[in-house]
C-alpha angles and dihedrals in degrees: 000000000000124000117204099220130174096195132043122236116246131197122276115253098242142101091190127087120271117237117228117177118200096035092153086060129085103260095029091054093052094045092049090050091050092050092047091051089052089057101257125134111240130201112200128198125190135150090208095219124187099247084122137359108328090198090064091051092049090049090055091050091050090057092051094045089062088071115089092217096057124102121180134200121189111209144106118268087228085075095088095175094056091043091055090048090056091049091050093049098049104031095216122206094185132035134183117196111203097145112113144125102267131196132081096218094044088060090062092062103026106037095155091065090064094051092046101044105024100037108026093033092051091046089058090051090052091048091051092048090048096051099036100048103243113190095211135003117197115189140180119256120163143235084238089082089077088070113157094008114124100178100115136238095036112241128195089223091071128077124263103201101136111066115174098206137039088240089061091045091053091053092049087050089054090056092050092046090051091051092052090051091048091052100040102033107016094245105167110221143166123197122205123206103209119209120210099314116199140165143098116345088021128162117280091223093061125097100250093050093046094046095047094046094049095043092052089049091051092246131139118261122218113228112191131217085024089286093299095129134124119201133181094224107195124193116235097236090055090050093050092049090055094048091047093052094044093050087065092056111063116206115264131199114267108233090195096054109133118211090197090058103022121196104212093209094061138045145180083255129067095280133121138170123200136182112230112193144112096267088212107096119211127207110243092232090053087053090052092048091052089054090048091052094049094046095039088229130121109227121235100221130202107194113215137181121261112288122240110266094021129111127216096225136031118176126165133216104207098173093114093055091044090053092046101048108359094260114170115142120204106177106135121227089241092056093043093050091046090054092047094049090049090053092043093054091047097045094048094037092237 
C-alpha cells in the first residue's frame, strides 16, 4: 500500500496513554495496533457485545494484549462512574471514541441500542473529556448521515438533515453534541464520517465478509438494488493513517466562519467534521467480480431490491482532509480484497 501524502506524520505531544474505545471492533483494533507500533501506550475500552461473532472480537483483543503498552478495560460506556475512574487513573491527553452500536439494519429492529450506546455512551465520553481536560477528542461519525442526499460527491460543507436510519440519526446527534460541548465547555473535537471501510479483521456483517464466506461455502449471495450500487470502499490501513494524522492536529476555531452562510463542518469553536473515504467509488458488481477473481469462484447471485435504510450511492469528497493532513489513500480494491482474502483463509484455516 502506498499513500500519496503531502505532509509527514509527527509524534503526538504526550507521555500519557492514548484512549481508544472500541478496540475489540474493526477500526478500533487496527488504530490501537498502529499506535502501539508507533511506541505509544494505549488504553482500550470495549464492552464486547454479541452484535456479531464474539470470538472474532476476542481474537482481536488477544493480538493487542501481546503488546506491552496495551491496557484493556471491559465495560459499557454507559457506566459513567467506571469511565471517570479510567480517565482519572491514566490522565489522557488524547482520546478516540470508536465504540458504538453499528449497523443500519439492526437499528430498524433494535432502536434502543442506538440511544443507549451511541447517545448516552457518547455523552459520557464528552463529560469525561470536559471534566478531565482532554486536548483532542476524535470520534466516529458515519457516511450514513448523508442519508437522502443525492448531491455527489458528499461534502461536509452541506447539510445532513435527512437520515434514513436511526443509526445515521444517532451519528448526526453525536456531531451536534460534540459541537455543543465545544461551544459551552471548550471540548476540542473532530468527527470522522467513515465510508465503507473494509480489510483484514473486518466485520462479519459487511459485504466483503458476507460475500467471501458464502462463496467459499458454495452458497448464494444476495446483491441488493439489483447490483446498481456505488460504494466508496476504503481500505482499513488508509483509514487508520488518516485518523493517526488527524489525531495530531486538534480542531481549531475558524475565524472566517460565517453565521449567515454556515458551514456545518466548522465553527467559531474548536470543532471539525471530516469525510474519510477513498473518493473513488466502485460499482458493487465490480467489487463482486474482484472477489470472484481472487477466490477463483463464480458467484451465484440473487438480485434483490434496495433494503430499507440503505442508499444506492455513497461517494466522498475528501479534499478537506487532504488539505488538513495530506490524506489521499491509494489502496486499490484489488489489493484490498487480496489482503482480506489472505487473512480470511488464514483466520478460518481454509
